[in-house]
C-alpha positions as CSV (number, residue, x, y, z in Angstrom):
1,M,119.3,60.9,40.9
2,K,119.3,64.4,39.3
3,D,120.1,64.8,35.7
4,F,123.7,65.4,34.5
5,K,123.3,69.2,33.9
6,S,122.2,69.7,37.5
7,Y,125.7,69.0,38.6
8,S,127.2,72.1,37.0
9,D,126.8,75.6,38.3
10,E,123.9,77.8,37.0
11,Q,126.2,80.8,36.7
12,P,129.4,80.6,34.8
13,Q,132.5,81.5,36.9
14,A,135.5,83.4,35.7
15,N,137.9,81.4,33.7
16,S,140.8,81.6,36.1
17,Q,143.4,78.9,35.7
18,N,145.0,76.9,38.5
19,T,148.6,75.8,38.5
20,A,147.8,72.6,36.6
21,G,146.2,74.7,33.8
22,Q,142.6,73.6,34.7
23,N,139.7,76.0,34.8
24,T,138.9,76.7,38.5
25,A,135.2,76.4,37.8
26,D,135.8,72.9,36.3
27,V,137.7,71.8,39.3
28,N,134.9,73.1,41.6
29,N,132.2,71.4,39.6
30,T,134.2,68.1,39.7
31,V,134.6,68.3,43.4
32,E,130.8,69.0,43.8
33,L,130.0,66.2,41.5
34,A,132.0,63.8,43.5
35,K,130.2,64.9,46.7
36,V,126.8,64.4,45.2
37,L,127.7,61.1,43.6
38,S,129.1,59.7,46.8
39,K,125.9,60.7,48.7
40,A,123.8,59.1,46.0
41,M,125.8,56.0,45.9
42,S,125.4,55.3,49.7
43,G,123.9,52.0,50.3
44,K,123.3,51.1,46.6
45,S,124.7,48.2,44.7
46,E,126.9,48.7,41.6
47,R,124.2,47.3,39.4
48,Q,121.6,49.9,40.8
49,L,124.1,52.8,40.3
50,L,124.9,51.8,36.7
51,G,121.3,51.4,35.9
52,T,120.4,54.8,37.3
53,I,123.3,56.5,35.5
54,I,122.4,55.0,32.2
55,A,118.7,55.7,32.5
56,E,119.3,59.3,33.3
57,A,121.9,59.7,30.6
58,E,119.6,58.1,28.0
59,R,116.8,60.5,29.1
60,G,119.1,63.5,28.8
61,K,120.5,62.5,25.4
62,R,117.0,62.0,24.0
63,E,115.7,65.3,25.5
64,G,118.8,67.0,24.1
65,T,119.9,68.2,27.6
66,L,123.0,66.0,27.6
67,S,125.8,66.5,25.1
68,N,128.7,64.2,24.1
69,A,131.1,66.8,25.8
70,D,129.0,66.3,29.1
71,L,129.5,62.7,28.8
72,D,133.2,63.1,28.3
73,N,133.5,65.3,31.3
74,F,131.6,62.8,33.4
75,Y,133.9,60.0,32.2
76,S,137.0,62.2,33.1
77,A,135.6,62.9,36.6
78,L,135.0,59.3,37.4
79,Y,138.0,57.7,35.6
80,P,140.6,58.2,38.4
81,L,138.2,56.6,40.9
82,L,137.9,53.3,39.1
83,D,140.0,50.2,38.6
84,G,140.9,48.8,35.1
85,F,137.7,46.6,34.6
86,K,135.4,49.5,35.8
87,R,137.1,52.0,33.6
88,K,136.6,49.7,30.6
89,K,133.0,49.2,31.5
90,L,132.4,53.0,31.9
91,K,134.1,53.7,28.6
92,E,131.8,51.2,26.9
93,V,128.6,52.8,28.5
94,I,129.9,56.3,27.5
95,T,130.5,55.1,23.9
96,K,126.9,53.6,23.8
97,L,125.4,56.7,25.2
98,K,127.2,58.9,22.6
99,S,125.5,56.9,19.8
100,I,122.0,57.8,21.0
């Protein structure tokens, strides 16, 4: 799995807004993130995925390449895809990672 920063575009895009008021670049990055994540998840158990996500996030936080804002964006992108229990678990993991 790549690091979290690799999921965003290298070059910033224009700050055009769509009708929902979201930055178009943010929407494109979220769509791309979803594609990459679904490819990375193929054939892996939930435990393997969670372990990989946590390990990469911890590494990014310690190296200073992953900010709390990045974690919030990651949570926002995955939140709609999860049920209540998984949302709660993801929130706990994000909270733990923010404290690193």
